[in-house]
C-alpha positions in Angstrom: -49.0 -56.4 24.8 -50.2 -53.0 26.0 -46.7 -52.3 27.3 -45.3 -53.5 24.1 -47.6 -51.2 22.1 -46.7 -48.2 24.2 -43.1 -49.1 23.8 -43.6 -49.5 20.1 -45.3 -46.1 19.8 -42.5 -44.5 21.8 -40.0 -46.3 19.6 -41.6 -45.0 16.4 -41.8 -41.4 17.8 -38.1 -41.7 18.7 -37.3 -43.1 15.4 -39.2 -40.4 13.6 -37.5 -37.7 15.8 -34.1 -39.3 15.0 -34.9 -39.4 11.3 -36.0 -35.7 11.4 -32.8 -34.8 13.4 -30.7 -36.8 10.9 -32.4 -34.9 8.0 -31.9 -31.6 9.7 -28.3 -32.4 10.4 -27.9 -33.6 6.8 -29.3 -30.4 5.4 -27.2 -28.4 7.8 -24.1 -30.4 6.7 -25.0 -29.8 3.0 -25.5 -26.1 3.8 -22.1 -26.0 5.4 -20.5 -27.9 2.6 -17.5 -25.5 2.5 -16.9 -26.3 6.2 -17.3 -30.1 5.7 -14.5 -30.2 3.2 -12.1 -27.5 4.1 -11.8 -25.1 1.2 -8.2 -24.1 1.8 -6.0 -26.8 3.3 -2.4 -26.2 4.4 -0.1 -28.6 2.4 3.2 -27.7 4.2 3.9 -30.9 6.1 5.7 -34.2 5.3 7.7 -33.3 2.3 10.9 -35.0 1.1 13.9 -32.9 -0.1 17.0 -33.5 -2.1 19.6 -30.9 -3.0 20.9 -31.7 -6.4 19.3 -32.7 -9.7 17.8 -36.0 -10.7 15.4 -36.0 -13.6 13.7 -39.3 -12.6 12.5 -37.6 -9.3 9.4 -36.4 -11.2 8.2 -40.0 -11.6 5.5 -41.3 -9.4 7.4 -44.5 -8.5 10.7 -42.9 -7.8 12.2 -44.0 -4.5 12.8 -41.0 -2.2 13.3 -42.9 1.0 16.8 -41.6 1.5 15.8 -38.0 1.0 15.6 -35.5 3.9 12.1 -35.3 5.5 11.0 -31.7 6.3 8.1 -29.3 6.5 7.6 -26.1 4.5 8.4 -23.3 4.4 12.0 -24.2 3.6 15.1 -22.4 2.3 18.1 -24.6 1.6 20.5 -21.8 1.0 20.5 -20.7 4.7 21.4 -24.2 5.7 24.6 -24.1 3.6 28.1 -22.9 4.3 28.9 -19.2 3.6 31.9 -19.4 1.2 33.6 -17.0 -1.3 33.5 -19.9 -3.7 29.7 -19.9 -3.9 28.4 -18.5 -7.2 25.9 -16.2 -5.5 28.9 -13.9 -4.7 28.6 -10.8 -2.5 25.2 -10.0 -3.9 23.7 -13.2 -2.6 25.7 -13.2 0.6 28.0 -16.0 -0.6 25.4 -18.6 0.2 25.0 -21.8 -1.9 22.2 -22.0 -4.4 21.9 -24.8 -7.1 19.0 -27.1 -7.8 16.7 -28.9 -5.4 13.8 -31.3 -5.6 10.7 -31.6 -3.3 8.3 -34.5 -3.3 5.2 -35.2 -1.3 3.3 -38.6 -1.4 -0.3 -38.7 -0.2 -3.7 -40.2 -0.8 -6.4 -38.1 -2.3 -9.5 -38.2 0.0 -12.5 -39.7 -1.7 -14.4 -36.5 -0.8 -12.4 -34.8 -3.5 -14.0 -36.9 -6.2 -15.8 -34.5 -8.6 -14.3 -31.5 -6.9 -12.1 -28.8 -8.4 -8.7 -29.2 -6.6 -5.8 -26.9 -7.2 -2.4 -26.6 -5.6 -1.4 -23.0 -4.6 2.2 -22.0 -4.1 2.7 -18.6 -2.3 6.3 -18.4 -3.6 9.1 -20.7 -4.9 12.6 -19.3 -5.6 13.0 -19.8 -8.5 12.3 -21.4 -11.9 10.0 -24.0 -10.5 8.5 -26.9 -12.4 5.6 -28.8 -10.7 4.7 -32.4 -11.5 1.8 -34.6 -10.4 2.2 -38.4 -10.9 5.0 -37.7 -13.3 3.1 -35.1 -15.5 4.4 -31.6 -15.7 1.9 -28.9 -14.7 4.1 -26.0 -15.8 7.0 -23.8 -15.0 7.1 -20.5 -13.1 10.3 -18.4 -13.3 9.7 -15.5 -10.9 10.5 -16.5 -7.3 8.2 -13.9 -5.7 4.9 -14.5 -7.4 2.1 -16.7 -6.1 0.6 -19.2 -8.6 -1.6 -22.3 -8.8 -2.3 -25.4 -10.9 -5.5 -27.4 -11.4 -4.9 -30.9 -10.3 -8.4 -32.3 -10.8 -7.8 -34.2 -14.0 -4.8 -36.1 -12.7 -5.9 -37.8 -9.5 -5.5 -41.5 -8.8 -8.1 -42.2 -6.1 -7.1 -45.8 -5.8 -3.4 -45.3 -5.1 -1.1 -42.7 -3.7 -0.3 -39.5 -5.5 2.9 -37.7 -5.8 3.5 -34.0 -6.1 7.1 -33.3 -7.2 8.7 -29.8 -7.5 12.0 -29.0 -9.2 13.5 -25.7 -8.1 16.3 -24.3 -10.2 18.3 -21.5 -8.6 21.6 -22.5 -10.3 21.8 -19.8 -12.8 23.8 -17.2 -10.9 24.0 -14.3 -10.3 20.2 -13.7 -10.6 19.6 -11.3 -7.6 21.3 -8.3 -6.0 20.4 -9.5 -2.5 20.0 -12.8 -0.7 17.1 -14.6 -2.4 17.1 -18.0 -0.6 16.3 -21.2 -2.5 13.3 -23.5 -2.4 9.6 -23.5 -1.5 10.1 -20.8 1.0 6.4 -19.7 1.4 3.3 -21.8 2.2 1.7 -24.3 -0.1 -2.1 -24.9 0.0 -4.7 -27.2 -1.5 -7.9 -25.4 -2.7 -10.9 -27.6 -2.9 -14.2 -26.3 -4.4 -17.3 -27.4 -6.3 -17.5 -26.9 -10.1 -19.4 -23.7 -9.3 -17.1 -21.5 -7.1 -15.5 -18.2 -6.3 -12.4 -17.8 -8.4 -8.9 -17.7 -6.8 -8.2 -14.0 -6.1 -11.7 -13.4 -7.4 -12.9 -11.0 -4.7 -12.3 -7.3 -4.9 -13.4 -5.0 -2.1 -13.3 -1.2 -2.2 -14.7 1.6 0.0 -15.4 4.4 -2.4 -17.2 6.6 0.1 -16.2 6.8 3.8 -17.3 9.1 6.5 -17.5 8.8 10.3 -21.2 8.1 10.0 -21.3 5.6 7.0 -19.2 3.9 4.5 -20.1 2.4 1.1 -18.5 -1.0 0.6 -18.3 -2.4 -2.9 -17.8 -6.1 -3.4 -17.0 -7.5 -6.8 -16.9 -11.3 -6.9 -15.7 -13.4 -9.9 -17.9 -16.5 -9.9 -16.9 -19.5 -12.1 -19.2 -22.2 -13.5 -16.8 -25.0 -14.6 -19.7 -27.4 -15.2 -21.4 -28.3 -18.5 -24.8 -27.1 -17.3 -26.1 -23.6 -16.8 -26.6 -22.8 -13.1 -28.9 -20.5 -11.2 -27.3 -19.4 -7.9 -27.6 -16.8 -5.2 -24.5 -14.9 -4.1 -24.8 -13.9 -0.4 -22.3 -11.5 1.3 -22.2 -10.8 5.0 -19.8 -8.2 6.6 -18.5 -8.8 10.1 -16.7 -6.2 12.2 -13.7 -6.8 14.4 -16.0 -8.1 17.1 -17.7 -10.6 14.6 -20.9 -8.5 14.7 -22.9 -8.2 11.5 -22.2 -4.9 9.8 -24.4 -5.4 6.7 -25.4 -8.0 4.1 -26.6 -8.4 0.6 -27.9 -11.2 -1.6 -28.3 -11.3 -5.4 -29.5 -14.0 -7.8 -27.0 -14.9 -10.7 -27.5 -16.9 -13.8 -24.4 -18.6 -15.0 -24.0 -20.2 -18.5 -22.2 -23.5 -18.7 -18.4 -23.2 -18.6 -18.5 -19.5 -17.9 -17.5 -16.9 -15.4 -19.2 -13.7 -14.3 -18.2 -10.8 -12.1 -21.0 -9.9 -9.7 -21.1 -6.4 -8.0 -22.7 -5.8 -4.6 -22.9 -2.7 -2.5 -23.4 -2.7 1.3 -23.7 0.4 3.5 -22.0 0.1 6.9 -23.2 2.5 9.6 -20.6 4.1 12.0 -17.7 2.3 10.4 -14.6 1.5 12.4 -12.0 3.1 10.0 -8.6 1.6 9.4 -5.6 3.6 10.4 -2.0 2.7 11.5 -3.1 3.7 15.0 -6.5 1.9 14.9 -6.0 -1.0 12.4 -9.6 -2.2 12.6 -10.5 -5.0 10.2 -13.7 -6.3 8.7 -14.4 -9.7 7.2 -16.5 -10.3 4.1 -18.1 -13.8 4.1 -19.2 -14.6 0.6 -21.3 -17.7 -0.1 -22.6 -19.3 -3.3 -26.0 -20.9 -2.6 -27.3 -23.5 -5.0 -30.7 -25.2 -4.4 -30.6 -23.8 -0.8 -27.2 -25.4 -0.1 -24.0 -23.4 0.5 -21.7 -24.9 -2.1 -18.8 -22.4 -1.7 -17.8 -19.9 0.9 -14.8 -17.5 1.2 -13.7 -15.1 3.8 -11.9 -11.9 2.8 -10.4 -9.5 5.3 -10.5 -5.8 4.4 -10.4 -2.4 6.0 -12.7 0.6 5.7 -10.6 3.6 4.9 -10.3 6.4 2.3 -7.0 7.4 0.6 -6.4 10.5 -1.4 -3.2 12.0 -3.0 -2.8 15.7 -4.0 0.1 18.0 -4.3 -1.8 20.4 -2.0 -2.4 18.1 0.9 0.0 15.1 0.2 -1.2 11.7 1.2 -4.5 11.7 3.1 -5.9 8.8 5.0 -9.5 9.2 6.0 -9.2 12.9 5.2 -6.2 13.6 7.4 -2.7 14.2 6.0 -0.3 11.5 7.0 3.5 11.8 6.4 5.2 8.5 5.6 8.0 7.7 7.9 9.1 4.6 6.0 11.7 2.0 5.7 12.6 -0.3 2.8 12.8 -4.0 3.6 14.0 -7.1 1.8 12.1 -10.4 2.3 14.6 -12.4 4.3 14.1 -13.2 8.0 17.7 -13.2 9.1 18.9 -16.5 10.4 15.7 -18.2 9.0 16.8 -17.1 5.5 13.9 -16.6 3.1 11.6 -19.0 5.0 8.3 -17.0 5.5 7.0 -18.4 8.8 3.9 -16.4 9.8 5.4 -15.5 13.2 8.7 -14.3 11.6 6.8 -12.0 9.2 4.6 -10.7 12.0 7.6 -10.0 14.3 9.2 -8.0 11.6 6.1 -5.8 11.4 6.1 -5.5 15.2 9.8 -4.4 15.2 9.1 -1.7 12.5 6.1 -0.4 14.5 8.1 -0.3 17.7 10.9 1.6 15.9 8.4 4.3 15.0 7.9 3.5 11.3 4.4 3.9 10.0 5.2 2.6 6.4 7.3 0.0 4.6 8.4 -0.5 1.0 8.7 -4.1 -0.1 11.9 -3.7 -2.0 12.0 -5.0 -4.7 9.3 -7.7 -5.0 5.9 -8.7 -3.7 6.2 -9.9 -0.1 4.6 -12.9 1.6 0.9 -12.9 2.3 1.7 -13.4 6.1 3.7 -10.1 6.0 0.8 -8.2 4.4 -1.7 -9.7 6.8 0.5 -8.6 9.7 0.7 -5.1 8.3 -3.1 -5.0 8.1 -3.6 -6.3 11.6 -0.9 -4.2 13.3 -1.2 -1.0 11.2 1.7 -0.5 8.9 1.3 1.3 5.5 2.8 -0.5 2.5 4.2 0.4 -0.9 3.9 -3.0 -2.7 6.7 -3.3 -5.3 6.8 -5.7 -8.3 10.2 -5.7 -10.0 13.9 -4.7 -9.6 14.4 -4.5 -13.4 12.4 -4.4 -16.6 13.8 -5.2 -20.1 17.5 -4.4 -19.2 19.1 -6.6 -16.5 21.4 -5.7 -13.7 22.8 -9.2 -13.5 23.2 -11.8 -16.3 20.5 -14.2 -15.0 18.0 -11.8 -13.5 14.3 -11.1 -14.2 15.1 -9.1 -17.4 15.3 -12.3 -19.3 11.7 -13.2 -18.3 10.2 -9.7 -18.4 8.8 -9.6 -21.9 6.9 -13.0 -21.5 6.0 -12.8 -17.8 5.5 -9.2 -16.7 1.7 -9.2 -17.2 1.2 -12.4 -15.4 3.5 -11.4 -12.5 2.0 -7.9 -12.2 -1.5 -9.2 -12.3 -0.6 -11.8 -9.7 0.6 -9.1 -7.3 -2.3 -6.8 -7.7 -5.1 -9.4 -7.8 -3.6 -11.2 -4.7 -2.9 -8.1 -2.7 -5.6 -5.5 -3.6 -7.9 -6.1 -0.6 -5.1 -5.2 2.0 -6.0 -1.9 3.5 -2.3 -1.4 4.5 -1.3 -1.1 0.9 -1.5 2.6 -0.2 0.7 2.6 -3.4 1.9 0.1 -6.1 5.5 0.3 -7.2 6.3 -0.9 -10.7 10.1 -1.0 -10.4 13.3 0.1 -8.9 16.2 2.1 -10.4 15.4 0.8 -13.9 18.6 0.6 -16.0 16.9 2.0 -19.1 15.3 4.9 -17.2 16.7 7.6 -19.5 15.3 6.2 -22.7 11.8 6.7 -24.4 11.3 3.0 -24.1 11.3 3.2 -20.4 8.4 5.7 -20.6 6.5 3.3 -22.7 7.1 0.4 -20.4 6.2 2.4 -17.3 2.9 3.5 -19.0 2.2 -0.1 -20.0 2.7 -1.4 -16.4 0.7 1.5 -14.8 -2.2 0.9 -17.3 -2.2 -2.8 -16.4 -2.5 -2.0 -12.7 -5.3 0.5 -13.3 -7.4 -2.1 -15.2 -7.5 -4.0 -11.8 -7.2 -1.2 -9.2 -8.3 2.4 -9.9 -7.9 3.5 -6.3 -4.2 3.4 -5.5 -1.5 5.5 -7.2 1.4 4.0 -9.1 5.0 4.9 -8.4 8.4 3.5 -8.9 11.9 4.2 -7.5 13.9 6.4 -9.8 17.5 7.3 -9.3 19.8 9.8 -10.9 21.5 8.5 -14.1 24.4 10.9 -14.3 22.5 13.3 -16.6 20.4 16.3 -15.8 17.7 15.1 -13.4 15.1 17.0 -15.4 15.6 14.6 -18.3 13.7 12.0 -16.3 10.5 14.2 -16.2 8.8 12.3 -19.0 9.3 9.0 -17.0 8.1 10.6 -13.8 5.0 11.8 -15.7 4.0 8.1 -16.4 3.6 7.7 -12.7 1.0 9.1 -10.2 3.7 9.7 -7.6 7.3 10.5 -8.4 9.6 8.0 -6.5 13.0 9.6 -5.7 16.0 7.5 -4.7 18.5 9.7 -2.8 17.3 12.9 -4.5 14.8 14.6 -2.2 17.1 17.6 -2.0 15.9 18.6 -5.5 12.3 18.6 -4.4 11.9 22.4 -4.1 13.3 23.1 -7.6 11.3 20.2 -9.0 8.1 21.6 -7.5 8.7 24.9 -9.2 9.3 23.1 -12.5 6.5 20.6 -12.2 3.9 21.9 -9.6 1.5 19.0 -10.2 4.1 16.4 -9.1 3.7 14.5 -5.9 7.0 13.2 -4.5 8.0 10.3 -2.2 11.6 9.6 -1.4 11.7 5.8 -2.0 15.3 5.4 -0.7 17.5 7.6 1.4 20.8 7.4 3.2 20.4 6.8 7.0 22.8 9.7 7.8 20.4 12.1 6.0 17.6 11.5 8.5 17.3 15.1 9.7 17.5 16.8 6.3 14.9 14.4 4.9 12.6 14.9 7.9 12.7 18.7 7.4 11.8 18.4 3.7 9.0 16.0 4.4 7.7 18.1 7.3 7.9 21.4 5.4 6.4 20.5 2.0 2.9 19.2 1.5 3.8 17.8 -2.0 6.5 15.6 -0.3 4.6 12.5 0.9 7.4 11.0 3.0 10.8 9.3 3.1 11.8 5.6 3.0 15.2 4.9 4.5 17.5 2.3 3.1 16.8 0.2 5.1 14.4 -0.5 8.0 16.4 -3.6 9.0 19.7 -5.4 8.2 19.4 -8.1 5.6 21.5 -10.9 4.0 23.3 -10.3 0.7 24.4 -7.0 -0.9 27.4 -7.8 1.2 29.2 -4.8 2.8 26.6 -2.1 2.2 26.5 0.1 5.3 29.9 -1.1 6.5 32.5 1.1 8.2 36.2 0.2 8.1 39.6 1.2 9.4 42.4 2.9 7.6 44.4 0.3 5.8 41.4 -1.9 5.0 40.1 -2.1 1.4 38.2 1.1 0.7 35.1 1.5 -1.4 31.4 0.5 -1.8 29.9 -2.9 -1.9 29.7 -3.1 -5.7 33.4 -2.1 -6.1 35.1 -5.1 -4.3 34.5 -8.4 -2.6 34.4 -7.7 1.1 34.2 -11.3 2.3 33.6 -12.2 5.2 30.9 -9.5 5.0 27.9 -11.4 3.8 25.0 -9.0 4.5 24.0 -5.3 4.8 24.5 -3.3 8.0 22.6 -0.2 6.8 19.4 -1.0 8.7 17.9 1.0 11.6 17.3 -2.4 13.2 20.0 -5.1 13.2 19.7 -8.7 12.1 18.6 -10.0 15.4 16.0 -7.3 16.0 17.9 -4.8 18.1 17.4 -1.1 17.4 20.5 0.8 16.5 21.1 4.4 17.7 20.0 5.8 14.3 16.6 4.1 14.9 16.1 6.0 18.1 17.1 9.3 16.4 14.6 8.8 13.5 11.8 7.9 15.8 12.5 10.9 17.9 12.2 13.2 14.9 9.0 11.7 13.5 7.1 10.7 16.7 6.5 11.8 20.3 6.9 8.3 21.8 10.6 8.9 22.5 12.2 12.2 23.6 15.7 11.4 24.9 18.3 8.9 23.9 22.1 8.5 24.5 24.8 6.6 22.7 28.6 6.7 22.4 30.6 7.0 19.2 33.1 4.3 18.9 36.6 5.8 19.5 39.2 5.5 16.8 41.9 3.0 17.7 45.0 5.3 17.3 46.8 5.4 14.9 43.9 4.0 12.8 40.9 6.1 11.6 37.4 4.9 11.2 36.0 5.4 7.6 32.3 5.4 6.7 30.7 4.5 3.5 27.6 5.9 1.7 25.0 3.9 3.6 26.7 3.8 6.9 26.6 6.0 9.9 29.5 6.3 12.5 29.5 3.1 14.6 27.7 4.2 17.7 26.8 2.0 20.7 24.7 2.0 23.9 27.9 1.4 25.9 29.9 3.1 28.6 32.4 0.2 28.8 35.6 1.3 27.1 38.5 0.0 29.3 41.1 0.5 26.7 40.4 4.2 26.6 40.8 5.2 30.3 41.4 8.9 30.5 41.1 9.4 26.7 38.4 11.6 25.0 35.3 9.8 24.0 32.4 11.4 22.1 28.9 11.0 23.5 25.8 11.7 21.5 22.5 12.7 23.0 19.4 12.9 20.9 16.6 15.0 22.4 13.2 16.6 21.7 13.8 18.8 24.8 15.1 22.3 24.4 18.3 21.4 26.3 20.2 18.4 27.7 22.7 18.0 30.4 25.3 15.2 30.8 26.6 13.9 34.0 29.5 11.4 34.7 29.3 9.9 38.1 26.9 12.7 39.2 29.3 15.4 38.0 28.0 17.8 35.5 29.9 17.6 32.3 27.9 20.3 30.4 24.6 21.6 29.1 23.8 22.0 25.4 20.8 23.1 23.3 19.0 20.4 21.3 16.5 22.3 19.1 15.8 22.1 15.3 18.9 24.3 14.9 21.1 21.6 16.4 19.2 18.9 14.6 18.0 17.7 18.0 21.5 16.4 18.7 24.2 17.3 21.2 27.8 15.9 21.2 29.9 16.0 24.4 33.6 15.1 24.6 34.2 13.2 27.8 37.5 11.8 29.3 36.6 8.1 29.8 36.2 6.9 33.4 34.2 3.9 34.5 30.8 4.4 36.2 27.5 6.0 35.3 26.9 8.3 32.4 23.6 10.1 32.6 21.9 12.4 30.0 19.0 14.5 31.2 16.3 16.4 29.2 15.8 19.9 30.4 12.6 22.0 29.9 12.1 25.4 31.6 15.4 24.8 33.5 13.8 21.7 35.0 15.3 18.2 34.6 12.4 16.3 33.2 13.7 12.9 32.0 17.0 11.0 32.2 18.7 8.0 30.6 21.7 6.1 31.9 24.6 4.1 30.6 26.4 2.0 33.2 30.0 0.5 32.9 29.8 -3.2 32.9 32.2 -5.6 34.8 33.6 -8.8 33.3 31.2 -11.3 31.6 29.7 -13.5 34.2 26.1 -14.6 33.5 23.8 -15.4 30.6 20.4 -13.7 30.5 17.5 -15.2 28.4 14.4 -13.3 27.3 11.7 -14.9 25.1 9.4 -12.7 23.1 6.7 -15.3 23.7 6.8 -17.9 26.5 3.8 -19.8 24.9 3.6 -20.9 21.3 1.2 -23.0 19.3 2.1 -26.7 18.6 1.5 -26.4 14.9 5.0 -27.2 13.7 5.6 -23.6 12.6 5.2 -21.2 15.5 8.3 -19.5 16.8 9.7 -18.1 20.0 12.5 -15.6 19.6 14.9 -15.8 22.5 17.4 -12.9 23.0 20.6 -13.9 24.8 22.5 -11.3 26.7 25.8 -11.7 28.5 26.0 -9.6 31.7 28.3 -8.9 34.4 27.7 -10.2 38.0 25.2 -7.4 38.6 23.1 -8.1 35.5 24.6 -5.1 33.5 24.9 -6.0 29.8 28.6 -6.6 28.9 28.7 -4.8 25.4 32.1 -6.1 24.5 31.3 -9.8 25.2 31.9 -12.2 22.2 31.7 -15.5 24.1 31.0 -18.8 22.3 27.5 -20.0 23.2 26.1 -23.5 23.2 22.4 -24.3 22.8 20.5 -27.4 23.9 16.7 -27.8 23.3 14.7 -30.5 25.0 11.0 -31.3 24.6 8.6 -30.6 21.7 10.7 -27.9 19.9 13.6 -27.5 17.6 16.2 -24.9 16.9 15.1 -23.0 13.8 18.0 -20.5 13.7 20.8 -18.9 15.6 22.5 -15.6 15.0 24.3 -12.5 16.1 24.2 -9.1 14.4 27.8 -9.3 13.0 27.7 -9.4 9.2 31.3 -10.6 9.2 30.6 -13.7 11.4 30.4 -16.7 9.0 29.2 -19.2 11.6 26.3 -21.2 10.4 22.8 -19.7 11.0 21.6 -23.3 11.5 23.1 -25.2 14.5 23.6 -25.4 18.2 26.4 -23.0 18.7 27.1 -19.3 17.9 29.1 -16.4 19.2 27.7 -13.4 20.9 28.5 -10.0 19.4 28.4 -6.8 21.4 27.0 -8.9 24.2 24.0 -10.3 22.3 22.8 -13.3 20.3 19.5 -14.8 19.2 18.1 -18.3 19.1 14.8 -19.1 17.4 12.8 -22.1 18.8 10.2 -23.7 16.5 7.3 -25.8 17.8 6.6 -29.3 16.7 3.1 -30.9 16.5 3.2 -31.9 20.1 2.2 -29.8 23.1 4.3 -29.7 26.2 7.3 -27.9 27.7 10.3 -26.9 25.7 13.5 -26.5 27.8 16.3 -24.3 26.4 19.7 -24.5 28.1 22.4 -22.0 27.0 25.9 -22.5 28.2 29.4 -21.0 27.7 32.8 -21.7 29.3 33.5 -19.5 32.3 29.9 -18.2 32.4 27.1 -19.4 34.6 24.5 -21.0 32.3 20.8 -20.2 31.9 17.6 -22.2 31.3 14.4 -21.0 29.8 11.1 -22.8 29.4 8.6 -22.3 26.6 5.2 -23.9 26.6 3.7 -25.2 23.4 -0.1 -25.4 23.4 -2.4 -27.6 21.2 -4.4 -25.9 18.5 
């Protein structure tokens, strides 16, 4: 009995301890309620898709078993055949469009009972209508806005639920570039209590910033969607890049029933790590709603501490230092992935721009994906975030102009509310080359749009891209005056005269021709009131077919809007080509603006006598990193050397061809005419008569081998991560064969799939989705996508008469 009693006492103590532990755990679980039920849940997986229209697909009991199974993001246009018969025409890259349906069947978890649940679409192109269990939640025309619907009233907790989305991209032509079709950005479920922080409800600004301290202002929109008044505490903690506490604040808030309230908090951060393109340090604001000592909602918002200022005297200043914008315009497509906005694809794009020397990007002519802006924040790329390509007057029959009057406010608000916390964004743009720009109505519209932005964000200036309209440029002064910064398309040459006429105007060249790089650089460098230059474009893109092309005498002349130039189905005006390779113009621009590159050499394509090469407005002469021109033995070939050194020398097979100056006066360029002979071409930078740096082009032998280089050999097994594999055809010695155009065949084994294949030739109409593609100028690209399984992916690339190559990519669990 004694033993039993001791045992019994021990048992009761243990039981009590267990009960206390359980209670503590329960309290902790309640306090971490936002963790227990994930607030933001990715909803990209296990959708069904059908290309075509069938009205009954909205019904809950519709049979979609025969439909294609897929994950988002998804663009059905890129999967289709490029054809001159497709109604998108040259503007849309001759890709198919049409109507498509998406459906997802799933059970609503019982934890969602009594919760506010909304579905959030980052972007659907275009004219989407969303249904739940057969009931329409609404339509959204603009393909670039993010939007959400409340699903709470419609759940069936006892049976499966069906979300159906109809996407109508059939009304063509509705875009001047490749838009893609479908749910091409992420979809999320947002799950909260009735008392919660509103979607896009956090606004963070840093009104006072110095090296010693920064004032961080946080405004949080709190919603009470219950029928009772609520007494809550709003707690905000700031974490620095190392997850260390940087400051906190807690405030009590009284909320009336069915109401919302904006709550302002101020936190002082000591010795702030300031955000710049060179040091893109980010902070995290963790904001919690506490009710009865329980955390019932928590959000995390990334932001940067930095100050921006714009004046005609000092231009654009970041943290008190003048920064010149060396920018590029960019459309939203991801080459062979089409419009599909995979996080890694968006991140890689930003990496490429940074590597090319850009410090800024303009999102022409629409808001980009959240993943793109997140990458700009994280990697340090300044952004001009743009809303529209047109206002009330359209450029195509079916474009945004038909929706502008009804939707402009919602779409503009969506852009600014969604994007305002990104430190990378330094300007808002309200439009591009607006058709009605010469009329008084345009001034009214611009004022209306700028005022709407300033109701939300008073920190950043407003611009738009204005182009000549064939009249006196000064007639656009009243439109310019409705903006904080004058955006010039192809008109920077008038900056000096404009400054005399309107000394208060700040100017940024929102678009420029690639060939004018030096002239624009000089104007940017020499004038404080000129903030920078954005070249058209940073990277090649699909659609606007034929812009940037060169052609041969006898071909159809003219610009991309004058004729159909099929099989051209994209733009070749980028500094970077479609597969991510930098063209010579990219090296030249980087050399002008930065000190990371001081010497570069390329060869101007010789004219195939008797034909001549003709350039167009957005093109530069076709110039290649190649000294392999077997058809031109003994004939004169022009070699270009770009240099930040005072002089350069050129050698062919160790024999001096000549020496030339490469100062500002020569636009940092030297051109040599060389009789072609195979071997080694070497350019040398010369300073104080000393040879300081050299670069070499080596003649290649016949195509013999395939070389594979992955940008990442390890990716995450999340069904969305990507490895970009560059394929190069080389000779026996490993020298790139720049004339190789071999047909390549791809095989992927293991937990991966082929997401896209490409070369940089805008006239090659081979499918971007498949297991074969030709090389162009010795290169091609294959993108491998992970599945949800970890393991080894094996890529085999083969081609007749070439020795094949194998590459392994690991996928890791997450």
